[in-house]
N, C-alpha and C positions, 0 to 999 in steps of 0.2 A: 502690429499684432493686438488684438483686442482680448481682454479679459472678461470673462463672464461675471456680471455683477450678482453678488449673493443677495438672495431674497430673505431677509431676516423676518419677513412675515410668513415664510414657510414652515408649516407645522412640524415637518420632520426635523428640520434645522433646529428649531425652537426646543424640541424634545432632547435632542443630542447635546445641545448647549447646557441645559439644566442637568442633564446626567453627568456631564464632565464636571461641573461645579460640585455636585453631591460627593462623587468620587474623591475630588481633591479634598473636600472638607473631611471625610472619614479617614484618609490616610495622612491628614495633618498631624504633626507631633502635639500640637497644641489640644486638639480634639481627642487623642488617644487616650484611654483609660489605663491606668496602672493595672497590672495583673494581681488578682487577690492571692495572698499569701495562704497557701493550703496547709502548710506545716510550721509550726513555731517550736523552737527549741531554745532551752536555757541550761546552763550548767553553773554549778556552785560547789566551793569547796566542801567536801562529804563531811568534815569535822564540824562545820558550821551548821548542821541540820540535824535537829533531834526530834522534830514533830512534823508530821505531814497532815495537810487538810485538803481534801478534794470535794467539791461541790459541782456535779455534772448533771446538765438537764437529761441528756441522752447520749448513751455510748458506753463502751467498755473502759474499765479502769484496771490497769495492770501495773502492779508493784513488785519490784524485785531487789534483791540486795546489790548495793554497787560494790565492785570488785576492785575498784581503785580509788584514787583520792578525791574522786568527783561524783557529785549527786547530779542527777540530770533529769530534764523533763522535755517529753516530745509530745506536743498535741497536734493530732491529725484531724483537721477539720473535714469531716466527710459530708456534712450537711450544714453549711453555715451561711445563713442569709444575712442581709444588711440589719436585721434587728437582733442579731446574736452578738454577744460579747464574750471575749476572753481575758481573763486577769491572771498572770502568773506573777506572784510577788513573793518576797521573803522578808520578814519582819523579825529580826534577831534570830532565833533558831527554829522558827516556825515557816515551812515552805507551804504556800497556799496557792491553790489553784482553783478558779472559779468560772464556770461557764454560766451565762445568765442570757435572758431574752428581755427585749423592752416590754413594758407591760402593756404598751398600746397595741402591740401585735398579737393577733389571735390565730395566725395561720402560719404554717411551716413549722419546722423543727430545727433545734440546734443540736446536731449530733456530732461530738468530738470523741475520738478515741485517745485516751490519756495513758502515756506509758512513762514510768517514774522509776528511776533507781536511786535508792537511799541506803544509809549505813543499816546493817541488821537490827540494831536496838532502837530504831526510830518508832515513835508512838504513832499510829495510823488512825485517821478519821476519814472513812471513805464513803461517798454517798453519791448515788447516780438515780435519776428518776426511772430510766429504763436502760438496762445493759448488764454485762457480767462484771464481777468483781474478782480478781485474783491476785494473792499476795503470797509470795513463796520465798523461802530462805530467810525468814525473818523471825526475830525474837522478842519484838516489842508489843505492847498491848495493841488491841485492834477493836475499833467499832466501825461497824459497816451498816449502811441502809441502801435497799434497792427496792423500787416499785415492783419491777419485773426483771428477773434475770438471776442466773446461776452464780453461785459465790464458791470459789476453790481456796482454801488455806492450807499452805504446808509450811510448818515451822513450829518452833517450840514458843508459842505465844502464852505469855503469864495469864492474860485476861483476854476474853472474847465477849464482845457485847454486840449482836446482830439481830436485823429485823429485814425481812423480804415479803413482800406482798405475795409474789408467785416465783417459785424458783428453787431449784435444789442447793443445799449446802453440803459441802464435803471438806472436812477439817482431817488434816492427816498429821502424824509425828507429834501429837500434843503433849504437853505437860501441865497445861492451864489448870491453875487452882479455882479460876471463877469464870464459868462459862454460862451465858443466858442468850439462847438463840430462839426466834420465834418466825415461822412462815405460815402465811395463810394457806398456800398450796405447793407442795413440794417436798421431797425427801431429805431427812437429816442423816448425815454419816459422819460419825467421828471416830477416830482410831487414836487412841493413847499410845504413845512411846513409853510414859511412865506415869503411873498414877500417884499423885501426890498423897501425903498421909492426912492432909488437911484441905478440904475444899468442897466446891459444889457444882454441879452441872445441872442446869434448868432447861428443859427443851419443850417447845410447844409447837404443833402443827395441826391446822385445821383438818388438812387431808394430805397424807403422805406417811411414807414409812419412816420408822426411826431405828437406826442401828448405832450402838455404843460398844466399840471393840476396845478391850483393856487386855493388858498382859496377864498371862498365867501366873495366878497366886495373889492377884489384886485383892485388897479388902475395901468393901464399899457397902453403903447402905442405899437400897434402890426403892423407889416408888414409881411403879408403872401404872398409867390409867388409861385405858381406851374406851371411846363411846362405842365404836364398832371396830372389829379387827383382833388378831391375835397376839398375845403377850407372852413373850418366852425370855427367858434368862438362863445362861449357862452357868451363872454364879449365884450362890445363895446369897441373899441379903444379910449382912452382919449388923445387929442393932448397934453394936459397939463402935463400928467403924465411923470415922471421922470425915469420910469422903462421901458426899451425897450425890446421887444420881436421880433426877426426877424427870420424868417423860410422860407428857399427856398429848394425846391424839384424838381427834374427832371421829374419823374413820380411816383407819390403816393399821398396819402392824408395828409392833414395837419389840426391840430385842436388844438385850446384852449379850455380846459374845466375846470369846477369847481372841485375843489377836493372833493372827496367823504367824508362824515362824516366818522370819524374813519377809515381811510384807513388802508389796510394791506400792509406790505412791500411786494416788488416783490419776487418771487420766484427766487433762485439761477439760474443763467444763464449758465448751463452746466458746473459749476465749482463743481467738485467732493469734 
């Protein structure tokens, strides 16, 4: 019995041979690339953390009180190219989370959603180029910066220092003695649980309504200035009061009102 001799010069045979080699190379364990890690997590003893620093290029930053003995970090890399970098580190009592991008790269974004749980008294320094910031059930001082995004604060922060390029700022359940917040475009809404005897609130907005709510019977000295818009105060300014409220707006309304009985916390400001 004779076998047909294969014609190696046959174009079809050569094509099939090359395709077989390519498939073999792609499926080879040596050639296969390791899958990218989309979510990174860290945990630390809660009593070892007293300060939190977040630097995010783009993406939401969500911080809540730790309910157990552990402080945790979850970083969800939603858009994370080869030129993006994430560093999660703790030096002494400072927990640091930094998202950065190589200077040589001009294209693409590094979008990371950062969720952190820390002890309630942790000092916070939260910054993101674009994204919402949320800090709830906490009572340490807070500094925040966002180029574009809403900010929601719910807690008895003693000091608040905030800046936003555009976005609303809602702060609830306050007892803060020192507040300084400025936004280029966005509403400012502050609700006080208790007004301190001594302190100051300094609010600035280029375009956006400002509302400061305080409990009935609070004593304060107010200075409300608008370029365009209504100015209303439900409380008389008391010259001898040692708690100052200053609000300036380019074009919007400004109001000091009495806190409602049994007020409800604000709804989450676009933070999933």
